[in-house]
C-alpha positions in Angstrom: -5.3 1.5 -51.8 -5.4 -1.5 -49.5 -1.5 -1.4 -49.2 -1.7 2.3 -48.2 -4.3 1.6 -45.4 -2.3 -1.4 -44.2 0.9 0.7 -44.1 -0.9 3.5 -42.3 -2.3 1.1 -39.7 1.2 -0.4 -39.1 2.8 3.0 -38.8 0.2 4.5 -36.4 0.2 1.4 -34.1 4.0 1.2 -34.1 4.3 4.9 -33.2 1.8 4.8 -30.3 3.4 5.9 -27.1 2.7 4.1 -23.8 1.6 6.3 -20.9 4.4 6.7 -18.3 3.8 4.5 -15.3 4.7 5.6 -11.8 7.1 2.9 -10.6 7.4 2.2 -6.8 10.6 3.1 -5.2 12.7 -0.1 -4.8 13.6 0.9 -1.2 10.0 0.7 -0.1 9.6 -3.0 -1.1 9.6 -5.3 1.9 7.9 -6.1 5.1 7.5 -3.3 7.7 6.2 -3.3 11.3 4.9 -0.3 13.2 7.5 1.3 15.4 6.1 0.9 19.0 7.9 3.0 21.6 9.7 1.1 24.4 7.5 0.4 27.3 4.3 0.6 25.2 2.7 -2.7 24.4 0.3 -2.9 21.5 -2.4 -5.6 21.5 -3.1 -4.7 17.9 0.3 -4.4 16.1 0.2 -3.1 12.5 2.4 -3.8 9.5 2.8 -2.9 5.9 3.8 -5.3 3.2 4.9 -3.7 0.0 5.9 -5.6 -3.2 6.6 -4.3 -6.6 2.9 -3.7 -7.4 0.8 -4.5 -4.3 0.3 -3.1 -0.8 -1.1 -4.9 2.3 -1.9 -3.0 5.5 -2.1 -5.6 8.2 -3.6 -5.4 11.7 -3.1 -8.3 14.1 -5.8 -8.4 16.8 -4.3 -10.7 19.4 -7.4 -10.5 21.7 -9.8 -11.7 18.9 -7.1 -14.0 17.4 -7.6 -12.6 14.0 -5.7 -10.7 11.3 -7.1 -8.0 9.0 -5.5 -7.4 5.6 -6.4 -4.3 3.6 -5.0 -4.9 0.2 -4.6 -3.2 -3.1 -2.0 -1.6 -5.4 0.2 1.5 -5.0 2.6 3.7 -6.9 4.9 6.6 -6.0 5.5 10.0 -7.4 8.4 11.8 -5.8 7.7 11.5 -2.1 4.0 10.7 -2.5 2.6 7.2 -1.8 -0.6 6.7 -3.8 -2.4 3.7 -2.4 -5.5 2.2 -4.1 -6.9 -0.2 -1.6 -9.6 -2.6 -3.0 -10.4 -5.2 -0.4 -10.4 -5.9 3.3 -10.0 -9.5 4.4 -10.4 -10.7 8.0 -8.9 -14.1 8.9 -8.8 -16.1 12.0 -5.3 -17.1 13.2 -5.8 -20.5 11.6 -6.0 -18.6 8.2 -9.8 -19.2 7.9 -11.5 -16.3 6.1 -14.1 -14.6 8.3 -15.1 -11.8 6.0 -14.1 -10.2 2.7 -15.3 -6.7 1.9 -14.6 -4.2 -0.9 -13.1 -0.9 0.2 -12.1 2.4 -1.4 -10.2 5.2 0.1 -9.8 6.0 3.8 -6.3 4.5 4.2 -3.2 6.6 3.8 -5.0 9.4 1.9 -2.7 12.2 0.7 0.2 10.2 1.9 3.8 11.3 1.7 6.7 9.1 2.8 10.3 9.5 4.1 12.6 6.5 3.8 15.6 6.7 6.1 17.6 3.5 6.1 15.3 0.8 7.6 12.8 3.3 8.9 9.7 4.4 6.9 7.6 7.4 8.0 4.2 7.9 6.4 2.4 11.2 6.8 -1.2 11.0 5.7 -4.8 12.2 6.3 -6.9 10.2 8.8 -10.6 10.4 9.1 -11.8 10.1 12.7 -15.4 10.8 13.5 -15.2 14.6 13.6 -12.9 15.8 10.8 -9.9 14.9 8.6 -6.8 14.9 10.7 -3.1 14.8 9.8 -1.5 11.5 11.0 1.9 9.8 11.1 2.9 6.2 11.2 6.5 5.0 11.6 7.5 1.5 10.5 10.7 -0.5 10.8 11.9 -2.8 8.1 11.7 -6.4 9.2 15.1 -7.9 8.6 15.8 -11.6 8.3 18.6 -12.8 10.5 
């Protein structure tokens, strides 16, 4: 009887199937800066850093001399970018942490993406004060010379 239970345990554990995991599109991995139109200067440039399993939305506030990182994980399903942001970290330019705050949602909700060479277009839902609004951000891949 003990042998039968041991055999049954081994067979059921060996046959257990792993859940499919949505793997990020390799072309998305890299450092991206927001596409700012010629003649338009931005005192708060934004960027996106995507690795195999993490996402960082970055805002540089040159006037306050600080950088805000909203960080978490992401996955893709077809043309959908599913971001799960967990924390917002604000640092002075000298890298000193000013604040660290948990976050959930509100960044790139319902996002779809289009990758065209070194240009990444994100279409997502933004939440200004009055109502959810469709929004678009365009990023250029940062290339190392």
